[in-house]
C-alpha positions as CSV (number, residue, x, y, z in Angstrom):
1,M,42.5,-124.5,-11.4
2,F,42.4,-125.1,-15.2
3,K,38.7,-123.9,-15.3
4,K,39.6,-120.7,-13.5
5,M,42.5,-120.0,-15.8
6,A,40.4,-120.8,-18.9
7,F,37.6,-118.5,-17.6
8,F,40.1,-115.7,-17.0
9,V,41.6,-116.0,-20.5
10,M,38.2,-116.2,-22.2
11,S,37.0,-113.2,-20.2
12,A,40.0,-111.2,-21.1
13,F,39.6,-112.1,-24.8
14,L,35.9,-111.2,-24.8
15,L,36.6,-107.9,-23.0
16,T,39.2,-107.0,-25.6
17,S,36.9,-108.0,-28.4
18,L,34.1,-105.8,-27.0
19,Y,36.2,-102.8,-26.5
20,G,38.5,-103.0,-29.5
21,C,41.4,-100.7,-29.0
22,A,40.6,-99.5,-25.5
23,T,44.1,-100.5,-24.6
24,I,46.2,-98.7,-22.0
25,L,49.4,-97.3,-23.4
26,V,51.9,-96.8,-20.7
27,A,54.5,-94.0,-21.5
28,G,57.6,-93.7,-19.4
29,A,58.6,-95.3,-16.1
30,G,56.4,-96.1,-13.1
31,G,55.4,-93.8,-10.4
32,A,54.1,-90.2,-10.4
33,G,54.4,-88.6,-13.8
34,T,53.5,-91.7,-15.9
35,A,51.0,-90.9,-18.5
36,F,48.5,-93.4,-19.9
37,W,46.0,-93.3,-22.7
38,L,42.5,-94.8,-22.1
39,S,39.3,-94.4,-24.1
40,G,40.5,-91.3,-25.9
41,K,41.8,-89.5,-22.7
42,L,45.4,-88.9,-21.8
43,T,45.9,-88.9,-18.0
44,E,49.0,-88.2,-15.9
45,T,49.7,-87.5,-12.2
46,V,51.9,-84.4,-11.8
47,N,53.9,-83.2,-8.8
48,A,52.0,-80.0,-8.1
49,S,49.2,-79.0,-5.8
50,F,45.6,-78.8,-7.0
51,D,45.5,-75.0,-7.2
52,R,49.0,-74.8,-8.8
53,T,47.9,-77.3,-11.5
54,I,44.7,-75.3,-12.2
55,K,46.8,-72.1,-12.6
56,G,49.4,-73.9,-14.7
57,T,46.7,-75.3,-17.0
58,K,45.3,-71.8,-17.6
59,E,48.7,-70.5,-18.3
60,A,49.4,-73.4,-20.7
61,L,46.1,-72.8,-22.6
62,Q,47.0,-69.1,-22.9
63,S,50.5,-69.9,-24.3
64,L,48.9,-72.2,-26.9
65,N,46.3,-69.5,-27.8
66,L,43.4,-71.7,-26.8
67,P,40.4,-70.0,-25.3
68,I,38.9,-71.0,-21.9
69,N,35.2,-71.7,-22.8
70,K,34.2,-73.0,-19.4
71,D,36.0,-73.1,-16.0
72,T,34.4,-74.9,-13.0
73,K,36.1,-75.8,-9.7
74,K,34.8,-78.0,-6.9
75,T,36.8,-79.4,-4.0
76,S,37.2,-82.8,-5.7
77,V,37.6,-81.7,-9.4
78,A,38.2,-78.8,-11.7
79,Q,37.2,-78.9,-15.3
80,I,38.3,-76.5,-18.0
81,M,36.9,-76.6,-21.5
82,T,38.5,-75.1,-24.5
83,T,38.4,-75.4,-28.3
84,Y,41.5,-76.9,-29.9
85,T,43.0,-75.3,-33.0
86,D,41.1,-77.7,-35.4
87,G,37.8,-76.7,-33.7
88,S,37.6,-79.8,-31.5
89,E,36.0,-79.4,-28.1
90,T,38.6,-80.2,-25.5
91,W,38.1,-81.2,-21.8
92,I,40.7,-81.0,-19.1
93,D,39.9,-82.6,-15.7
94,I,42.1,-81.8,-12.7
95,R,41.7,-83.9,-9.6
96,P,43.7,-83.6,-6.3
97,V,45.4,-86.9,-5.3
98,T,47.5,-85.6,-2.3
99,K,48.4,-82.1,-1.1
100,S,51.4,-82.2,-3.6
101,T,50.2,-84.3,-6.5
102,T,47.3,-83.9,-8.9
103,Q,45.8,-86.0,-11.7
104,V,45.3,-84.2,-15.1
105,S,43.2,-85.8,-17.8
106,V,43.0,-84.3,-21.3
107,R,40.6,-85.3,-24.1
108,V,40.6,-83.5,-27.5
109,G,37.5,-84.3,-29.5
110,M,34.9,-86.9,-28.9
111,R,37.1,-89.9,-29.9
112,G,40.3,-88.3,-28.5
113,D,43.2,-87.0,-30.4
114,K,46.3,-88.4,-28.7
115,A,48.8,-86.0,-30.3
116,A,46.8,-82.9,-29.5
117,S,46.1,-84.2,-25.9
118,S,49.8,-84.8,-25.5
119,K,50.7,-81.4,-26.7
120,I,48.3,-79.8,-24.2
121,L,49.5,-82.0,-21.3
122,E,53.2,-81.2,-22.0
123,A,52.3,-77.5,-22.1
124,I,50.6,-77.9,-18.7
125,K,53.6,-79.6,-17.2
126,S,55.9,-77.0,-18.5
127,H,53.9,-74.3,-16.7
128,L,53.9,-76.0,-13.3
129,G,57.5,-74.9,-12.7
130,P,60.0,-76.3,-10.2
131,F,59.2,-76.4,-6.5
């Protein structure tokens, strides 16, 4: 038992050492709507259909005066690319979870800009509207 616990602790330490600050930051309470930050990407599950989330994302980008550089949609994922106000390339991935929930991931820049990603994600959520 002690060997298993020591192995787990050492593995966790080594993993943390290898990946530095690749820590998950949990914001808010549990359940749908909880955002987390991982490897430069802000991700949240929203209470809106896949198609409504895509539409809301486009509306949000328009309200932020961000151009849509690329827009692709498949049954399992939609990706919208834009350029943030500082010139950083920005990726938004939208994935259906259920008929009424969708996962939205936002990454601004190669390393990720948490404040900018959060601003975009909040704009998207504000354009989903009540249902």
